N, C-alpha and C positions, 0 to 999 in steps of 0.2 A: 339930686333931684335935678331931671329936664327941668325945660323950661315950660315945656304942656305940662309936666305933674306941677309944678306951683303954680297952675291959673285953672288945674282940674280942681272939681267938686272932689269934698272929703267921702261923701258919699252920695250915690244916687240911686235911687229905686222908681221904677213905672210899673205899675199895675202889680206889685206883688201880691200873690195868693197862696195859702196855704190850708188845705184840707186833711181831716184827718178821717177819712170815712166821709159821712154825711157831713159832719160837722166843720163849718167854713169858721176859721182861726182866726185868719188873717185875710182881709178884704180889698185887694188892689188898691193895695197901700204905692203912694207915692210923695215922693218927697227928696229934696239935695240939700246938702251941708256941705257950707264953705269951709275950706281949711280955717283953722283958728275960730269958727263961731263954735258958741255954746248952747246947745239946743236939750230941753228936755223933751223927754220921751214920756206923754203921760196917760194915764187911762185908769180903769177901774178894773181889779182883779177879774181874771180871765178875759181880756180883751185882746191878746194878742202881739203884747207887748214882748214877753220872753220869744217868743215863738219869730216873731220879726228878728230880733238881736244875732237867736241861733243861727237865721236866716242868713243873717249879712256877714256873719263870721262864717261860715260854708260849715254849719255843723250841722244844719236841717235843710233839705233842700227843697225849694220853692214846688207847689203844684201849679202856680203860671207866673208871669212875671219876668223882668230881670233887675238883676241890682248891681252897682258895682262901689267897690272902696278900695279906695285910693290907685284909682285903674285897675284894678282887678277883676274879674269876672265871679260875683258870689259862684257858679256852680263851677266853673272851670280850673277857677285860680283859688281854691280856698286856704291851701297850706302856706301859699304869699302873703295871704291875709292875716294869716293866724299870728304870719311870723313878725308881722307891723302893728299889731292890735294887741293893746293892752287890756284885756276882759276879767272883770270879778265878777262872778256871778251870786244871787243873794245863797246858795247853796257852795262855796268853796270849797277848795278839797287842799287840806293841811295833813301834813304828814304826824299823827298824834305824837308820836315817840320822839319824832325829831326834833332838834333844839329849831329857835329861831334862825339863827344862823343855818342851819343845815336846811332847813327847807328854803330859805334863799338859794342856797349853794345849787340844791337839788333843780329847782326850776331855771336858774340859770343856766346850765347844763345842760337844761332842755332845751332850752333857746342859744345854744354856742356861746354862751356869755363865760369867759374864763377868767375875769378878774376881778381877786379879792377884793380891791379898791371899791369897783362896782357896790359889792355885799355892804362894806362898810358904809358907805354915800344910801343905800337904800335904808339900811338899819337906821342912820340917822333922820334920813327922812323922813320917815314914819314910825318917829319915837321910839324906838324899842333900841335901842345901843346899851341900855343898860340890862336891858332882859336877855340879852342875844344867845346865853346859855339858857334858857328855861326850854324846858320841850312845849310842843305847842298846845299839846291836852291840857296843859297846866295852866295858861295863859288866860286871863279873864276875858269875856266874848267880845268887849272893845278892843282887846289888843291881838285879840287874831283875826280880826275884822284889818286892823291895821298890816299883819303880817299876810294875810290875802292880799290886800293893794300891793304890798311890795313884791310879790311875786309875779302879781300882774304888770309892774312896772318895772323889772329888773333889768330886760331886756333892752330899755329904753325907745319902747314902740312910737311909731309917727302917730297913733291914733289911740 
């Protein structure tokens, strides 16, 4: 990490907006999150929380405004952002026919993580070591959520 990156905000937005046709889903959101800061992004259903997060990850292009995540531009450098961010959506994607270990191995491969030891660490961290051979589709909902969290952090993201 460069000296500049150590002092740069983790996330910045300025007047970030998103329209879907005539519907304004996100209206000029501006905020800064410092490294190490814990932030809750709260609001009622339909208030634009998920849309904002999707823009920050480069999964959805803003209609207006700017944003940076870990010094990467959310429009121009979305691949770099996704490589350094761990994200678990409400509708997380697991391969139901794969075991817990196989799901982690798949996502580790996507991120270029080739260490079996890291998969063991994540299984332990999310409390699924004893369930590693169970298919994801057979796990109770709470354990599937733990597995989804594991897939989001297997690559040791900065954010």
